[in-house]
ZAMI-345322 format. One record per atom (N, C-alpha, C): atom name; residue in one letter; x, y, z; residue number from 0. Coordinates in Angstrom, 1 decimal. Layout:
BEGIN
+------+------+--------+--------+--------+-----+
: atom : rest :   east :  north :     up :  nr :
+------+------+--------+--------+--------+-----+
:   CA :    A :      X :      Y :      Z : NUM :
...
+------+------+--------+--------+--------+-----+
END
This chain:
BEGIN
+------+------+--------+--------+--------+-----+
: atom : rest :   east :  north :     up :  nr :
+------+------+--------+--------+--------+-----+
:    N :    X :    2.0 :    2.5 :   15.6 :   0 :
:   CA :    X :    2.1 :    1.1 :   15.7 :   0 :
:    C :    X :    2.3 :    0.7 :   17.1 :   0 :
:    N :    X :    1.8 :   -0.5 :   17.5 :   1 :
:   CA :    X :    2.1 :   -1.0 :   18.8 :   1 :
:    C :    X :    3.5 :   -1.4 :   19.0 :   1 :
:    N :    X :    3.9 :   -2.0 :   20.1 :   2 :
:   CA :    X :    5.3 :   -2.3 :   20.4 :   2 :
:    C :    X :    5.7 :   -3.5 :   19.5 :   2 :
:    N :    X :    7.0 :   -3.5 :   19.2 :   3 :
:   CA :    X :    7.6 :   -4.5 :   18.4 :   3 :
:    C :    X :    7.3 :   -5.9 :   18.9 :   3 :
:    N :    X :    6.8 :   -6.7 :   18.1 :   4 :
:   CA :    X :    6.6 :   -8.1 :   18.4 :   4 :
:    C :    X :    5.7 :   -8.4 :   19.6 :   4 :
:    N :    X :    4.8 :   -7.4 :   19.9 :   5 :
:   CA :    X :    3.9 :   -7.6 :   21.0 :   5 :
:    C :    X :    3.1 :   -8.9 :   20.8 :   5 :
:    N :    X :    2.8 :   -9.6 :   21.9 :   6 :
:   CA :    X :    1.9 :  -10.7 :   21.8 :   6 :
:    C :    X :    2.2 :  -11.9 :   21.0 :   6 :
:    N :    X :    3.5 :  -12.1 :   20.8 :   7 :
:   CA :    X :    3.9 :  -13.2 :   20.0 :   7 :
:    C :    X :    3.7 :  -14.5 :   20.8 :   7 :
:    N :    X :    2.5 :  -15.0 :   20.8 :   8 :
:   CA :    X :    2.2 :  -16.1 :   21.7 :   8 :
:    C :    X :    2.4 :  -17.5 :   21.0 :   8 :
:    N :    X :    2.3 :  -17.5 :   19.7 :   9 :
:   CA :    X :    2.4 :  -18.8 :   19.0 :   9 :
:    C :    X :    3.8 :  -18.9 :   18.4 :   9 :
:    N :    X :    4.5 :  -20.0 :   18.5 :  10 :
:   CA :    X :    5.8 :  -20.2 :   18.0 :  10 :
:    C :    X :    6.0 :  -19.9 :   16.5 :  10 :
:    N :    X :    5.0 :  -20.1 :   15.7 :  11 :
:   CA :    X :    5.2 :  -19.9 :   14.3 :  11 :
:    C :    X :    4.9 :  -18.4 :   13.9 :  11 :
:    N :    X :    4.5 :  -17.6 :   14.8 :  12 :
:   CA :    X :    4.3 :  -16.1 :   14.6 :  12 :
:    C :    X :    5.7 :  -15.5 :   14.7 :  12 :
:    N :    X :    6.2 :  -14.9 :   13.7 :  13 :
:   CA :    X :    7.5 :  -14.2 :   13.7 :  13 :
:    C :    X :    7.4 :  -12.8 :   14.2 :  13 :
:    N :    X :    6.3 :  -12.1 :   13.8 :  14 :
:   CA :    X :    6.1 :  -10.7 :   14.2 :  14 :
:    C :    X :    4.6 :  -10.4 :   14.1 :  14 :
:    N :    X :    4.1 :   -9.6 :   15.1 :  15 :
:   CA :    X :    2.7 :   -9.1 :   14.9 :  15 :
:    C :    X :    2.7 :   -7.7 :   15.6 :  15 :
:    N :    X :    1.8 :   -6.9 :   15.1 :  16 :
:   CA :    X :    1.7 :   -5.6 :   15.6 :  16 :
:    C :    X :    0.3 :   -5.0 :   15.2 :  16 :
:    N :    X :   -0.1 :   -3.8 :   15.8 :  17 :
:   CA :    X :   -1.3 :   -3.2 :   15.3 :  17 :
:    C :    X :   -0.9 :   -1.8 :   14.8 :  17 :
:    N :    X :   -1.9 :   -1.3 :   14.0 :  18 :
:   CA :    X :   -1.7 :    0.0 :   13.3 :  18 :
:    C :    X :   -2.9 :    0.8 :   13.5 :  18 :
:    N :    X :   -2.7 :    2.1 :   13.4 :  19 :
:   CA :    X :   -3.8 :    3.1 :   13.5 :  19 :
:    C :    X :   -4.7 :    2.9 :   14.7 :  19 :
:    N :    X :   -4.0 :    3.0 :   15.9 :  20 :
:   CA :    X :   -4.7 :    2.8 :   17.2 :  20 :
:    C :    X :   -5.5 :    1.5 :   17.3 :  20 :
:    N :    X :   -4.9 :    0.5 :   16.8 :  21 :
:   CA :    X :   -5.5 :   -0.9 :   16.9 :  21 :
:    C :    X :   -6.6 :   -1.2 :   16.0 :  21 :
:    N :    X :   -6.8 :   -0.4 :   15.0 :  22 :
:   CA :    X :   -7.9 :   -0.7 :   14.0 :  22 :
:    C :    X :   -7.5 :   -1.8 :   13.0 :  22 :
:    N :    X :   -6.2 :   -1.9 :   12.8 :  23 :
:   CA :    X :   -5.6 :   -2.9 :   11.9 :  23 :
:    C :    X :   -4.6 :   -3.7 :   12.6 :  23 :
:    N :    X :   -4.5 :   -5.0 :   12.2 :  24 :
:   CA :    X :   -3.5 :   -5.9 :   12.7 :  24 :
:    C :    X :   -2.6 :   -6.4 :   11.6 :  24 :
:    N :    X :   -1.4 :   -6.6 :   11.8 :  25 :
:   CA :    X :   -0.5 :   -7.2 :   10.9 :  25 :
:    C :    X :    0.3 :   -8.3 :   11.6 :  25 :
:    N :    X :    0.5 :   -9.4 :   10.9 :  26 :
:   CA :    X :    1.1 :  -10.6 :   11.5 :  26 :
:    C :    X :    1.9 :  -11.2 :   10.4 :  26 :
:    N :    X :    3.1 :  -11.7 :   10.7 :  27 :
:   CA :    X :    4.0 :  -12.5 :    9.8 :  27 :
:    C :    X :    4.1 :  -13.9 :   10.5 :  27 :
:    N :    X :    3.7 :  -14.9 :    9.7 :  28 :
:   CA :    X :    3.7 :  -16.3 :   10.2 :  28 :
:    C :    X :    4.6 :  -17.1 :    9.4 :  28 :
:    N :    X :    5.5 :  -17.9 :   10.0 :  29 :
:   CA :    X :    6.5 :  -18.7 :    9.3 :  29 :
:    C :    X :    5.7 :  -19.7 :    8.5 :  29 :
:    N :    X :    6.0 :  -19.8 :    7.2 :  30 :
:   CA :    X :    5.4 :  -20.8 :    6.3 :  30 :
:    C :    X :    6.4 :  -21.9 :    6.0 :  30 :
:    N :    X :    7.6 :  -21.6 :    5.9 :  31 :
:   CA :    X :    8.7 :  -22.6 :    5.7 :  31 :
:    C :    X :   10.0 :  -21.9 :    5.9 :  31 :
:    N :    X :   11.1 :  -22.6 :    5.9 :  32 :
:   CA :    X :   12.4 :  -21.9 :    6.2 :  32 :
:    C :    X :   12.6 :  -20.7 :    5.2 :  32 :
:    N :    X :   12.9 :  -19.6 :    5.8 :  33 :
:   CA :    X :   13.2 :  -18.3 :    5.1 :  33 :
:    C :    X :   12.0 :  -17.7 :    4.4 :  33 :
:    N :    X :   10.8 :  -18.2 :    4.7 :  34 :
:   CA :    X :    9.6 :  -17.7 :    4.0 :  34 :
:    C :    X :    8.5 :  -17.6 :    5.1 :  34 :
:    N :    X :    7.8 :  -16.4 :    5.0 :  35 :
:   CA :    X :    6.7 :  -16.2 :    5.9 :  35 :
:    C :    X :    5.5 :  -15.7 :    5.1 :  35 :
:    N :    X :    4.4 :  -15.5 :    5.8 :  36 :
:   CA :    X :    3.2 :  -14.9 :    5.2 :  36 :
:    C :    X :    2.8 :  -13.7 :    6.0 :  36 :
:    N :    X :    2.7 :  -12.5 :    5.3 :  37 :
:   CA :    X :    2.3 :  -11.3 :    5.9 :  37 :
:    C :    X :    0.8 :  -11.3 :    5.7 :  37 :
:    N :    X :    0.1 :  -11.1 :    6.9 :  38 :
:   CA :    X :   -1.4 :  -11.0 :    6.9 :  38 :
:    C :    X :   -1.8 :   -9.7 :    7.5 :  38 :
:    N :    X :   -2.7 :   -9.0 :    6.8 :  39 :
:   CA :    X :   -3.2 :   -7.7 :    7.3 :  39 :
:    C :    X :   -4.7 :   -8.0 :    7.5 :  39 :
:    N :    X :   -5.2 :   -7.6 :    8.8 :  40 :
:   CA :    X :   -6.6 :   -7.9 :    9.1 :  40 :
:    C :    X :   -7.2 :   -6.6 :    9.7 :  40 :
:    N :    X :   -8.5 :   -6.4 :    9.3 :  41 :
:   CA :    X :   -9.3 :   -5.3 :    9.9 :  41 :
:    C :    X :   -9.8 :   -5.8 :   11.2 :  41 :
:    N :    X :   -9.3 :   -5.2 :   12.3 :  42 :
:   CA :    X :   -9.6 :   -5.8 :   13.7 :  42 :
:    C :    X :  -11.1 :   -5.8 :   14.0 :  42 :
:    N :    X :  -11.8 :   -4.7 :   13.7 :  43 :
:   CA :    X :  -13.2 :   -4.6 :   14.0 :  43 :
:    C :    X :  -14.1 :   -5.8 :   13.4 :  43 :
:    N :    X :  -13.8 :   -6.2 :   12.2 :  44 :
:   CA :    X :  -14.6 :   -7.2 :   11.6 :  44 :
:    C :    X :  -13.9 :   -8.6 :   11.5 :  44 :
:    N :    X :  -12.5 :   -8.6 :   11.8 :  45 :
:   CA :    X :  -11.8 :   -9.8 :   11.7 :  45 :
:    C :    X :  -11.5 :  -10.2 :   10.2 :  45 :
:    N :    X :  -11.8 :   -9.3 :    9.3 :  46 :
:   CA :    X :  -11.6 :   -9.6 :    7.9 :  46 :
:    C :    X :  -10.2 :   -9.5 :    7.5 :  46 :
:    N :    X :   -9.7 :  -10.6 :    6.9 :  47 :
:   CA :    X :   -8.3 :  -10.6 :    6.3 :  47 :
:    C :    X :   -8.4 :   -9.8 :    5.0 :  47 :
:    N :    X :   -7.7 :   -8.7 :    4.9 :  48 :
:   CA :    X :   -7.8 :   -7.9 :    3.7 :  48 :
:    C :    X :   -6.5 :   -8.0 :    2.8 :  48 :
:    N :    X :   -5.5 :   -8.7 :    3.3 :  49 :
:   CA :    X :   -4.3 :   -8.8 :    2.5 :  49 :
:    C :    X :   -3.5 :  -10.0 :    3.0 :  49 :
:    N :    X :   -2.8 :  -10.7 :    2.1 :  50 :
:   CA :    X :   -2.0 :  -11.8 :    2.4 :  50 :
:    C :    X :   -0.9 :  -11.9 :    1.3 :  50 :
:    N :    X :    0.3 :  -12.0 :    1.8 :  51 :
:   CA :    X :    1.5 :  -12.0 :    0.8 :  51 :
:    C :    X :    2.6 :  -12.8 :    1.4 :  51 :
:    N :    X :    3.3 :  -13.6 :    0.5 :  52 :
:   CA :    X :    4.5 :  -14.3 :    1.0 :  52 :
:    C :    X :    5.6 :  -13.2 :    1.2 :  52 :
:    N :    X :    6.4 :  -13.4 :    2.2 :  53 :
:   CA :    X :    7.6 :  -12.5 :    2.5 :  53 :
:    C :    X :    8.8 :  -13.3 :    2.9 :  53 :
:    N :    X :    9.9 :  -12.7 :    2.7 :  54 :
:   CA :    X :   11.2 :  -13.3 :    3.0 :  54 :
:    C :    X :   11.5 :  -13.1 :    4.5 :  54 :
:    N :    X :   12.1 :  -14.1 :    5.1 :  55 :
:   CA :    X :   12.5 :  -14.0 :    6.5 :  55 :
:    C :    X :   14.1 :  -14.0 :    6.5 :  55 :
:    N :    X :   14.7 :  -12.9 :    6.7 :  56 :
:   CA :    X :   16.2 :  -12.8 :    6.6 :  56 :
:    C :    X :   16.7 :  -13.7 :    7.8 :  56 :
:    N :    X :   17.7 :  -14.4 :    7.5 :  57 :
:   CA :    X :   18.4 :  -15.3 :    8.5 :  57 :
:    C :    X :   17.4 :  -16.3 :    9.1 :  57 :
:    N :    X :   16.3 :  -16.6 :    8.4 :  58 :
:   CA :    X :   15.3 :  -17.5 :    8.8 :  58 :
:    C :    X :   14.6 :  -17.0 :   10.1 :  58 :
:    N :    X :   14.9 :  -15.7 :   10.5 :  59 :
:   CA :    X :   14.3 :  -15.1 :   11.7 :  59 :
:    C :    X :   14.6 :  -16.0 :   12.9 :  59 :
:    N :    X :   15.8 :  -16.6 :   12.9 :  60 :
:   CA :    X :   16.2 :  -17.5 :   14.0 :  60 :
:    C :    X :   16.1 :  -16.9 :   15.4 :  60 :
:    N :    X :   16.4 :  -15.7 :   15.5 :  61 :
:   CA :    X :   16.4 :  -15.0 :   16.8 :  61 :
:    C :    X :   15.4 :  -13.8 :   16.8 :  61 :
:    N :    X :   14.4 :  -13.9 :   16.0 :  62 :
:   CA :    X :   13.5 :  -12.8 :   15.9 :  62 :
:    C :    X :   13.6 :  -12.2 :   14.5 :  62 :
:    N :    X :   12.7 :  -11.3 :   14.2 :  63 :
:   CA :    X :   12.7 :  -10.7 :   12.8 :  63 :
:    C :    X :   13.9 :   -9.7 :   12.7 :  63 :
:    N :    X :   14.4 :   -9.7 :   11.5 :  64 :
:   CA :    X :   15.4 :   -8.7 :   11.1 :  64 :
:    C :    X :   14.7 :   -7.3 :   11.0 :  64 :
:    N :    X :   15.4 :   -6.3 :   11.5 :  65 :
:   CA :    X :   14.8 :   -4.9 :   11.5 :  65 :
:    C :    X :   14.4 :   -4.4 :   10.1 :  65 :
:    N :    X :   15.3 :   -4.8 :    9.1 :  66 :
:   CA :    X :   15.0 :   -4.4 :    7.7 :  66 :
:    C :    X :   13.7 :   -5.1 :    7.2 :  66 :
:    N :    X :   13.5 :   -6.4 :    7.6 :  67 :
:   CA :    X :   12.3 :   -7.1 :    7.2 :  67 :
:    C :    X :   11.1 :   -6.4 :    7.9 :  67 :
:    N :    X :   11.2 :   -6.1 :    9.1 :  68 :
:   CA :    X :   10.1 :   -5.4 :    9.9 :  68 :
:    C :    X :    9.7 :   -4.1 :    9.2 :  68 :
:    N :    X :   10.7 :   -3.3 :    8.8 :  69 :
:   CA :    X :   10.4 :   -2.0 :    8.1 :  69 :
:    C :    X :    9.7 :   -2.3 :    6.8 :  69 :
:    N :    X :   10.1 :   -3.3 :    6.0 :  70 :
:   CA :    X :    9.4 :   -3.6 :    4.8 :  70 :
:    C :    X :    8.0 :   -4.1 :    5.0 :  70 :
:    N :    X :    7.8 :   -4.9 :    6.0 :  71 :
:   CA :    X :    6.4 :   -5.4 :    6.3 :  71 :
:    C :    X :    5.5 :   -4.3 :    6.7 :  71 :
:    N :    X :    6.1 :   -3.3 :    7.5 :  72 :
:   CA :    X :    5.3 :   -2.2 :    8.0 :  72 :
:    C :    X :    4.9 :   -1.3 :    6.8 :  72 :
:    N :    X :    5.9 :   -1.1 :    5.9 :  73 :
:   CA :    X :    5.6 :   -0.3 :    4.7 :  73 :
:    C :    X :    4.5 :   -0.9 :    3.8 :  73 :
:    N :    X :    4.6 :   -2.2 :    3.6 :  74 :
:   CA :    X :    3.6 :   -2.9 :    2.9 :  74 :
:    C :    X :    2.2 :   -2.7 :    3.5 :  74 :
:    N :    X :    2.2 :   -2.9 :    4.8 :  75 :
:   CA :    X :    1.0 :   -2.9 :    5.6 :  75 :
:    C :    X :    0.3 :   -1.5 :    5.5 :  75 :
:    N :    X :    1.1 :   -0.4 :    5.6 :  76 :
:   CA :    X :    0.6 :    1.0 :    5.5 :  76 :
:    C :    X :    0.1 :    1.2 :    4.2 :  76 :
:    N :    X :    0.7 :    0.7 :    3.1 :  77 :
:   CA :    X :    0.2 :    0.8 :    1.7 :  77 :
:    C :    X :   -1.1 :    0.1 :    1.6 :  77 :
:    N :    X :   -1.3 :   -1.0 :    2.1 :  78 :
:   CA :    X :   -2.5 :   -1.8 :    2.1 :  78 :
:    C :    X :   -3.6 :   -1.0 :    2.8 :  78 :
:    N :    X :   -3.4 :   -0.5 :    4.0 :  79 :
:   CA :    X :   -4.4 :    0.2 :    4.7 :  79 :
:    C :    X :   -4.8 :    1.5 :    4.0 :  79 :
:    N :    X :   -3.8 :    2.2 :    3.4 :  80 :
:   CA :    X :   -4.1 :    3.4 :    2.7 :  80 :
:    C :    X :   -5.0 :    3.1 :    1.5 :  80 :
:    N :    X :   -4.8 :    2.0 :    0.8 :  81 :
:   CA :    X :   -5.7 :    1.6 :   -0.3 :  81 :
:    C :    X :   -7.1 :    1.2 :    0.2 :  81 :
:    N :    X :   -7.1 :    0.5 :    1.3 :  82 :
:   CA :    X :   -8.4 :    0.1 :    1.9 :  82 :
:    C :    X :   -9.3 :    1.3 :    2.4 :  82 :
:    N :    X :   -8.6 :    2.3 :    2.8 :  83 :
:   CA :    X :   -9.3 :    3.5 :    3.4 :  83 :
:    C :    X :   -9.5 :    4.7 :    2.5 :  83 :
:    N :    X :   -9.0 :    4.5 :    1.3 :  84 :
:   CA :    X :   -9.2 :    5.7 :    0.3 :  84 :
:    C :    X :  -10.3 :    5.5 :   -0.6 :  84 :
+------+------+--------+--------+--------+-----+
END
């Protein structure tokens, strides 16, 4: 995975990262207080392959909670495994 929170250029993006040497992108976007959307995209095609509401602990007021990040990464890895198997 790339660095934590790399490229968070938009204020509503809580977290974004890449997986598998940049082949996949994951992003969590704030939807409303304490709720975000996890989006997994295949970078080469730009195809959004997964979208799921997720909880933002403490409303991610000072950035994402590490437990949230671990959960989002696990979900993303599972999605990618299903897409590539």
